[in-house]
Biopython code that builds the backbone (N, CA, C, O; Angstrom):
import numpy as np
from Bio.PDB.StructureBuilder import StructureBuilder

atoms = [
    (1, "MET", "N", (-16.271, -24.751, 17.626)),
    (1, "MET", "CA", (-16.566, -26.112, 17.603)),
    (1, "MET", "C", (-16.617, -26.819, 19.082)),
    (1, "MET", "O", (-15.620, -26.881, 19.801)),
    (2, "ASP", "N", (-17.772, -27.293, 19.413)),
    (2, "ASP", "CA", (-17.899, -27.792, 20.791)),
    (2, "ASP", "C", (-17.611, -29.331, 20.687)),
    (2, "ASP", "O", (-18.542, -30.115, 20.509)),
    (3, "VAL", "N", (-16.307, -29.756, 20.800)),
    (3, "VAL", "CA", (-15.952, -31.094, 20.621)),
    (3, "VAL", "C", (-16.596, -32.034, 21.704)),
    (3, "VAL", "O", (-16.964, -33.164, 21.383)),
    (4, "ARG", "N", (-16.730, -31.568, 22.978)),
    (4, "ARG", "CA", (-17.396, -32.294, 23.968)),
    (4, "ARG", "C", (-18.889, -32.652, 23.561)),
    (4, "ARG", "O", (-19.341, -33.791, 23.681)),
    (5, "ALA", "N", (-19.575, -31.628, 23.093)),
    (5, "ALA", "CA", (-20.989, -31.857, 22.591)),
    (5, "ALA", "C", (-21.079, -32.839, 21.479)),
    (5, "ALA", "O", (-21.961, -33.696, 21.414)),
    (6, "ILE", "N", (-20.083, -32.671, 20.562)),
    (6, "ILE", "CA", (-20.105, -33.540, 19.406)),
    (6, "ILE", "C", (-19.915, -34.975, 19.861)),
    (6, "ILE", "O", (-20.679, -35.868, 19.496)),
    (7, "ARG", "N", (-18.834, -35.188, 20.702)),
    (7, "ARG", "CA", (-18.528, -36.528, 21.166)),
    (7, "ARG", "C", (-19.689, -37.094, 21.906)),
    (7, "ARG", "O", (-19.953, -38.287, 21.760)),
    (8, "ARG", "N", (-20.389, -36.355, 22.670)),
    (8, "ARG", "CA", (-21.554, -36.944, 23.373)),
    (8, "ARG", "C", (-22.694, -37.264, 22.506)),
    (8, "ARG", "O", (-23.403, -38.252, 22.697)),
    (9, "GLN", "N", (-22.888, -36.323, 21.437)),
    (9, "GLN", "CA", (-23.917, -36.578, 20.528)),
    (9, "GLN", "C", (-23.688, -37.863, 19.670)),
    (9, "GLN", "O", (-24.633, -38.497, 19.201)),
    (10, "LEU", "N", (-22.423, -38.200, 19.494)),
    (10, "LEU", "CA", (-22.038, -39.416, 18.893)),
    (10, "LEU", "C", (-21.995, -40.591, 19.776)),
    (10, "LEU", "O", (-21.836, -41.710, 19.288)),
    (11, "GLY", "N", (-22.129, -40.413, 21.062)),
    (11, "GLY", "CA", (-22.159, -41.430, 22.063)),
    (11, "GLY", "C", (-20.825, -42.154, 22.212)),
    (11, "GLY", "O", (-20.771, -43.352, 22.487)),
    (12, "MET", "N", (-19.773, -41.404, 22.026)),
    (12, "MET", "CA", (-18.424, -41.960, 22.136)),
    (12, "MET", "C", (-17.686, -41.476, 23.326)),
    (12, "MET", "O", (-17.909, -40.373, 23.824)),
    (13, "THR", "N", (-16.758, -42.354, 23.800)),
    (13, "THR", "CA", (-15.806, -41.954, 24.727)),
    (13, "THR", "C", (-14.729, -41.089, 24.213)),
    (13, "THR", "O", (-14.692, -40.945, 22.992)),
    (14, "GLN", "N", (-13.860, -40.499, 24.924)),
    (14, "GLN", "CA", (-12.758, -39.742, 24.455)),
    (14, "GLN", "C", (-11.787, -40.797, 23.626)),
    (14, "GLN", "O", (-11.236, -40.501, 22.566)),
    (15, "ARG", "N", (-11.685, -41.928, 24.210)),
    (15, "ARG", "CA", (-10.808, -42.935, 23.539)),
    (15, "ARG", "C", (-11.311, -43.220, 22.145)),
    (15, "ARG", "O", (-10.590, -43.175, 21.149)),
    (16, "GLN", "N", (-12.689, -43.538, 22.141)),
    (16, "GLN", "CA", (-13.210, -43.888, 20.808)),
    (16, "GLN", "C", (-13.114, -42.777, 19.783)),
    (16, "GLN", "O", (-12.882, -43.046, 18.604)),
    (17, "LEU", "N", (-13.281, -41.579, 20.191)),
    (17, "LEU", "CA", (-13.176, -40.493, 19.318)),
    (17, "LEU", "C", (-11.820, -40.126, 18.861)),
    (17, "LEU", "O", (-11.629, -39.699, 17.722)),
    (18, "ALA", "N", (-10.877, -40.282, 19.725)),
    (18, "ALA", "CA", (-9.390, -40.311, 19.502)),
    (18, "ALA", "C", (-9.171, -41.250, 18.433)),
    (18, "ALA", "O", (-8.637, -40.817, 17.412)),
    (19, "GLU", "N", (-9.514, -42.538, 18.504)),
    (19, "GLU", "CA", (-9.205, -43.617, 17.595)),
    (19, "GLU", "C", (-9.871, -43.325, 16.223)),
    (19, "GLU", "O", (-9.368, -43.656, 15.150)),
    (20, "GLU", "N", (-10.953, -42.727, 16.352)),
    (20, "GLU", "CA", (-11.806, -42.437, 15.041)),
    (20, "GLU", "C", (-11.146, -41.384, 14.183)),
    (20, "GLU", "O", (-11.182, -41.457, 12.954)),
    (21, "LEU", "N", (-10.501, -40.334, 14.879)),
    (21, "LEU", "CA", (-10.135, -39.099, 14.139)),
    (21, "LEU", "C", (-8.772, -39.406, 13.239)),
    (21, "LEU", "O", (-8.820, -38.860, 12.137)),
    (22, "PRO", "N", (-7.789, -40.032, 13.447)),
    (22, "PRO", "CA", (-7.127, -40.436, 14.753)),
    (22, "PRO", "C", (-6.321, -39.369, 15.352)),
    (22, "PRO", "O", (-5.714, -38.567, 14.643)),
    (23, "THR", "N", (-6.293, -39.329, 16.662)),
    (23, "THR", "CA", (-5.555, -38.399, 17.436)),
    (23, "THR", "C", (-5.292, -38.935, 18.828)),
    (23, "THR", "O", (-5.511, -40.130, 19.026)),
    (24, "THR", "N", (-4.869, -38.214, 19.760)),
    (24, "THR", "CA", (-4.673, -38.786, 21.040)),
    (24, "THR", "C", (-5.768, -38.278, 22.087)),
    (24, "THR", "O", (-6.361, -37.212, 21.919)),
    (25, "ILE", "N", (-5.967, -39.024, 23.054)),
    (25, "ILE", "CA", (-6.932, -38.700, 24.084)),
    (25, "ILE", "C", (-6.545, -37.272, 24.702)),
    (25, "ILE", "O", (-7.402, -36.448, 25.019)),
    (26, "ARG", "N", (-5.246, -37.074, 24.832)),
    (26, "ARG", "CA", (-4.848, -35.796, 25.393)),
    (26, "ARG", "C", (-5.298, -34.658, 24.439)),
    (26, "ARG", "O", (-5.688, -33.596, 24.925)),
    (27, "SER", "N", (-5.260, -34.836, 23.159)),
    (27, "SER", "CA", (-5.722, -33.784, 22.285)),
    (27, "SER", "C", (-7.320, -33.494, 22.439)),
    (27, "SER", "O", (-7.825, -32.373, 22.482)),
    (28, "ILE", "N", (-7.964, -34.658, 22.507)),
    (28, "ILE", "CA", (-9.384, -34.560, 22.772)),
    (28, "ILE", "C", (-9.660, -33.765, 23.974)),
    (28, "ILE", "O", (-10.447, -32.819, 23.934)),
    (29, "THR", "N", (-9.040, -34.117, 25.044)),
    (29, "THR", "CA", (-9.233, -33.312, 26.357)),
    (29, "THR", "C", (-8.914, -31.851, 26.181)),
    (29, "THR", "O", (-9.712, -30.999, 26.571)),
    (30, "ARG", "N", (-7.758, -31.526, 25.600)),
    (30, "ARG", "CA", (-7.442, -30.190, 25.261)),
    (30, "ARG", "C", (-8.503, -29.411, 24.588)),
    (30, "ARG", "O", (-8.841, -28.286, 24.954)),
    (31, "TRP", "N", (-9.043, -30.088, 23.534)),
    (31, "TRP", "CA", (-10.049, -29.420, 22.682)),
    (31, "TRP", "C", (-11.313, -29.233, 23.432)),
    (31, "TRP", "O", (-11.973, -28.211, 23.241)),
    (32, "GLU", "N", (-11.725, -30.199, 24.322)),
    (32, "GLU", "CA", (-12.872, -30.124, 25.130)),
    (32, "GLU", "C", (-12.810, -29.100, 26.212)),
    (32, "GLU", "O", (-13.836, -28.611, 26.682)),
    (33, "ASN", "N", (-11.517, -28.747, 26.642)),
    (33, "ASN", "CA", (-11.267, -27.781, 27.621)),
    (33, "ASN", "C", (-10.935, -26.339, 27.072)),
    (33, "ASN", "O", (-10.661, -25.363, 27.771)),
    (34, "ASP", "N", (-11.004, -26.377, 25.750)),
    (34, "ASP", "CA", (-10.747, -25.043, 24.998)),
    (34, "ASP", "C", (-9.304, -24.596, 25.185)),
    (34, "ASP", "O", (-8.989, -23.412, 25.075)),
    (35, "ALA", "N", (-8.424, -25.569, 25.472)),
    (35, "ALA", "CA", (-6.960, -25.198, 25.548)),
    (35, "ALA", "C", (-6.295, -25.078, 24.206)),
    (35, "ALA", "O", (-5.355, -24.322, 23.960)),
    (36, "PHE", "N", (-6.890, -25.917, 23.344)),
    (36, "PHE", "CA", (-6.439, -25.874, 21.888)),
    (36, "PHE", "C", (-7.594, -26.120, 21.053)),
    (36, "PHE", "O", (-8.640, -26.526, 21.560)),
    (37, "ARG", "N", (-7.477, -25.893, 19.732)),
    (37, "ARG", "CA", (-8.542, -26.071, 18.758)),
    (37, "ARG", "C", (-8.182, -27.226, 17.843)),
    (37, "ARG", "O", (-6.995, -27.362, 17.545)),
    (38, "PRO", "N", (-9.069, -28.055, 17.376)),
    (38, "PRO", "CA", (-8.764, -29.108, 16.364)),
    (38, "PRO", "C", (-8.177, -28.487, 15.077)),
    (38, "PRO", "O", (-8.571, -27.400, 14.655)),
    (39, "ASN", "N", (-7.235, -29.209, 14.480)),
    (39, "ASN", "CA", (-6.805, -28.655, 13.182)),
    (39, "ASN", "C", (-7.735, -28.924, 12.095)),
    (39, "ASN", "O", (-8.718, -29.625, 12.337)),
    (40, "GLN", "N", (-7.548, -28.454, 10.929)),
    (40, "GLN", "CA", (-8.415, -28.437, 9.894)),
    (40, "GLN", "C", (-8.915, -29.911, 9.551)),
    (40, "GLN", "O", (-10.101, -30.157, 9.331)),
    (41, "MET", "N", (-7.995, -30.783, 9.527)),
    (41, "MET", "CA", (-8.275, -32.245, 9.195)),
    (41, "MET", "C", (-9.327, -32.846, 10.239)),
    (41, "MET", "O", (-10.346, -33.475, 9.954)),
    (42, "ALA", "N", (-8.863, -32.521, 11.483)),
    (42, "ALA", "CA", (-9.731, -33.107, 12.567)),
    (42, "ALA", "C", (-11.177, -32.467, 12.486)),
    (42, "ALA", "O", (-12.184, -33.165, 12.598)),
    (43, "ARG", "N", (-11.221, -31.107, 12.285)),
    (43, "ARG", "CA", (-12.610, -30.502, 12.078)),
    (43, "ARG", "C", (-13.352, -31.061, 11.043)),
    (43, "ARG", "O", (-14.568, -31.171, 11.196)),
    (44, "ALA", "N", (-12.759, -31.475, 9.896)),
    (44, "ALA", "CA", (-13.392, -32.038, 8.722)),
    (44, "ALA", "C", (-13.833, -33.366, 9.125)),
    (44, "ALA", "O", (-14.959, -33.738, 8.793)),
    (45, "ARG", "N", (-13.033, -34.154, 9.836)),
    (45, "ARG", "CA", (-13.478, -35.539, 10.235)),
    (45, "ARG", "C", (-14.565, -35.502, 11.255)),
    (45, "ARG", "O", (-15.442, -36.366, 11.240)),
    (46, "LEU", "N", (-14.552, -34.576, 12.113)),
    (46, "LEU", "CA", (-15.669, -34.341, 13.192)),
    (46, "LEU", "C", (-16.977, -34.037, 12.422)),
    (46, "LEU", "O", (-18.021, -34.607, 12.739)),
    (47, "ARG", "N", (-16.923, -33.152, 11.423)),
    (47, "ARG", "CA", (-18.101, -32.859, 10.641)),
    (47, "ARG", "C", (-18.634, -34.030, 9.873)),
    (47, "ARG", "O", (-19.842, -34.200, 9.707)),
    (48, "SER", "N", (-17.734, -34.813, 9.419)),
    (48, "SER", "CA", (-18.018, -36.032, 8.651)),
    (48, "SER", "C", (-18.755, -37.083, 9.598)),
    (48, "SER", "O", (-19.799, -37.665, 9.301)),
    (49, "LEU", "N", (-18.066, -37.225, 10.743)),
    (49, "LEU", "CA", (-18.775, -38.143, 11.805)),
    (49, "LEU", "C", (-20.181, -37.727, 12.134)),
    (49, "LEU", "O", (-21.089, -38.559, 12.142)),
    (50, "VAL", "N", (-20.381, -36.453, 12.406)),
    (50, "VAL", "CA", (-21.683, -35.920, 12.732)),
    (50, "VAL", "C", (-22.658, -36.152, 11.525)),
    (50, "VAL", "O", (-23.819, -36.497, 11.750)),
    (51, "GLN", "N", (-22.230, -35.979, 10.336)),
    (51, "GLN", "CA", (-23.186, -36.152, 9.182)),
    (51, "GLN", "C", (-23.472, -37.601, 9.059)),
    (51, "GLN", "O", (-24.620, -37.959, 8.795)),
    (52, "GLU", "N", (-22.488, -38.493, 9.237)),
    (52, "GLU", "CA", (-22.810, -39.982, 9.166)),
    (52, "GLU", "C", (-23.805, -40.424, 10.279)),
    (52, "GLU", "O", (-24.672, -41.268, 10.051)),
    (53, "SER", "N", (-23.654, -39.840, 11.462)),
    (53, "SER", "CA", (-24.467, -40.143, 12.520)),
    (53, "SER", "C", (-26.026, -39.600, 12.211)),
    (53, "SER", "O", (-27.014, -40.285, 12.477)),
    (54, "GLN", "N", (-26.085, -38.457, 11.696)),
    (54, "GLN", "CA", (-27.390, -37.870, 11.374)),
    (54, "GLN", "C", (-27.977, -38.749, 10.295)),
    (54, "GLN", "O", (-29.150, -39.105, 10.404)),
    (55, "ARG", "N", (-27.256, -39.119, 9.276)),
    (55, "ARG", "CA", (-27.840, -39.886, 8.224)),
    (55, "ARG", "C", (-28.301, -41.303, 8.743)),
    (55, "ARG", "O", (-29.339, -41.812, 8.319)),
    (56, "LYS", "N", (-27.513, -41.911, 9.654)),
    (56, "LYS", "CA", (-27.895, -43.209, 10.204)),
    (56, "LYS", "C", (-29.209, -43.014, 11.023)),
    (56, "LYS", "O", (-30.142, -43.814, 10.959)),
    (57, "GLN", "N", (-29.213, -41.917, 11.777)),
    (57, "GLN", "CA", (-30.383, -41.632, 12.640)),
    (57, "GLN", "C", (-31.603, -41.446, 11.774)),
    (57, "GLN", "O", (-32.677, -41.986, 12.039)),
    (58, "HIS", "N", (-31.404, -40.662, 10.725)),
    (58, "HIS", "CA", (-32.559, -40.362, 9.720)),
    (58, "HIS", "C", (-33.052, -41.670, 9.144)),
    (58, "HIS", "O", (-34.258, -41.907, 9.081)),
    (59, "MET", "N", (-32.107, -42.543, 8.712)),
    (59, "MET", "CA", (-32.508, -43.753, 8.036)),
    (59, "MET", "C", (-33.185, -44.695, 8.985)),
    (59, "MET", "O", (-34.060, -45.465, 8.590)),
    (60, "SER", "N", (-32.790, -44.645, 10.228)),
    (60, "SER", "CA", (-33.450, -45.559, 11.264)),
    (60, "SER", "C", (-34.754, -44.975, 11.672)),
    (60, "SER", "O", (-35.708, -45.720, 11.899)),
    (61, "ASP", "N", (-34.848, -43.724, 11.773)),
    (61, "ASP", "CA", (-36.215, -43.070, 12.114)),
    (61, "ASP", "C", (-37.189, -43.209, 11.040)),
    (61, "ASP", "O", (-38.359, -43.436, 11.347)),
    (62, "GLY", "N", (-36.827, -43.093, 9.739)),
    (62, "GLY", "CA", (-37.767, -42.886, 8.723)),
    (62, "GLY", "C", (-38.649, -44.175, 8.568)),
    (62, "GLY", "O", (-39.762, -44.138, 9.093)),
    (63, "PRO", "N", (-38.274, -45.292, 7.912)),
    (63, "PRO", "CA", (-39.166, -46.325, 7.679)),
    (63, "PRO", "C", (-39.603, -47.027, 9.044)),
    (63, "PRO", "O", (-40.745, -47.480, 9.131)),
    (64, "THR", "N", (-38.768, -47.117, 10.041)),
    (64, "THR", "CA", (-39.175, -47.706, 11.274)),
    (64, "THR", "C", (-40.218, -46.939, 11.991)),
    (64, "THR", "O", (-41.146, -47.472, 12.598)),
    (65, "ARG", "N", (-40.022, -45.653, 11.892)),
    (65, "ARG", "CA", (-41.007, -44.730, 12.687)),
    (65, "ARG", "C", (-42.413, -44.881, 11.892)),
    (65, "ARG", "O", (-43.458, -45.116, 12.499)),
    (66, "ARG", "N", (-42.356, -44.741, 10.615)),
    (66, "ARG", "CA", (-43.605, -44.784, 9.805)),
    (66, "ARG", "C", (-44.233, -46.193, 10.027)),
    (66, "ARG", "O", (-45.459, -46.255, 10.116)),
    (67, "ALA", "N", (-43.522, -47.276, 10.120)),
    (67, "ALA", "CA", (-44.108, -48.662, 10.245)),
    (67, "ALA", "C", (-44.803, -48.602, 11.657)),
    (67, "ALA", "O", (-45.937, -49.060, 11.804)),
    (68, "LEU", "N", (-44.143, -48.061, 12.629)),
    (68, "LEU", "CA", (-44.691, -48.110, 13.986)),
    (68, "LEU", "C", (-45.987, -47.195, 14.050)),
    (68, "LEU", "O", (-46.980, -47.538, 14.691)),
    (69, "GLU", "N", (-45.904, -45.997, 13.336)),
    (69, "GLU", "CA", (-47.098, -45.221, 13.317)),
    (69, "GLU", "C", (-48.271, -45.892, 12.608)),
    (69, "GLU", "O", (-49.416, -45.759, 13.043)),
    (70, "ALA", "N", (-48.009, -46.574, 11.577)),
    (70, "ALA", "CA", (-49.009, -47.212, 10.866)),
    (70, "ALA", "C", (-49.639, -48.320, 11.713)),
    (70, "ALA", "O", (-50.855, -48.508, 11.660)),
    (71, "SER", "N", (-48.860, -49.039, 12.476)),
    (71, "SER", "CA", (-49.401, -50.219, 13.315)),
    (71, "SER", "C", (-50.204, -49.551, 14.446)),
    (71, "SER", "O", (-51.133, -50.199, 14.928)),
    (72, "ASP", "N", (-49.947, -48.359, 14.902)),
    (72, "ASP", "CA", (-50.747, -47.810, 15.907)),
    (72, "ASP", "C", (-52.012, -47.291, 15.419)),
    (72, "ASP", "O", (-52.888, -47.056, 16.251)),
    (73, "ALA", "N", (-52.243, -47.067, 14.120)),
    (73, "ALA", "CA", (-53.503, -46.484, 13.638)),
    (73, "ALA", "C", (-54.596, -47.469, 13.480)),
    (73, "ALA", "O", (-55.703, -47.105, 13.083)),
]
sb = StructureBuilder()
sb.init_structure("model")
sb.init_model(0)
sb.init_chain("A")
sb.init_seg("    ")
for serial, (resi, resn, name, xyz) in enumerate(atoms, 1):
    if name == "N":
        sb.init_residue(resn, " ", resi, " ")
    sb.init_atom(name, np.array(xyz, "f"), 0.0, 1.0, " ", f" {name:<3s}", serial, name[0])
structure = sb.get_structure()
């Protein structure tokens, strides 16, 4: 699990991600540097955050994108 890539995809700082999980910034840093791996609960929460982000992106892309495409036609 690439925690740094996930955090960047979510547009979060280490502090924001630490607060969201919840964990410490030190743990986030260790995960990103492959010194340690997130525990099962943290991995589940990371997956959940990614899914939430993808749902929001899909919802914002869907009707808005179609409306913009229709106005361009």
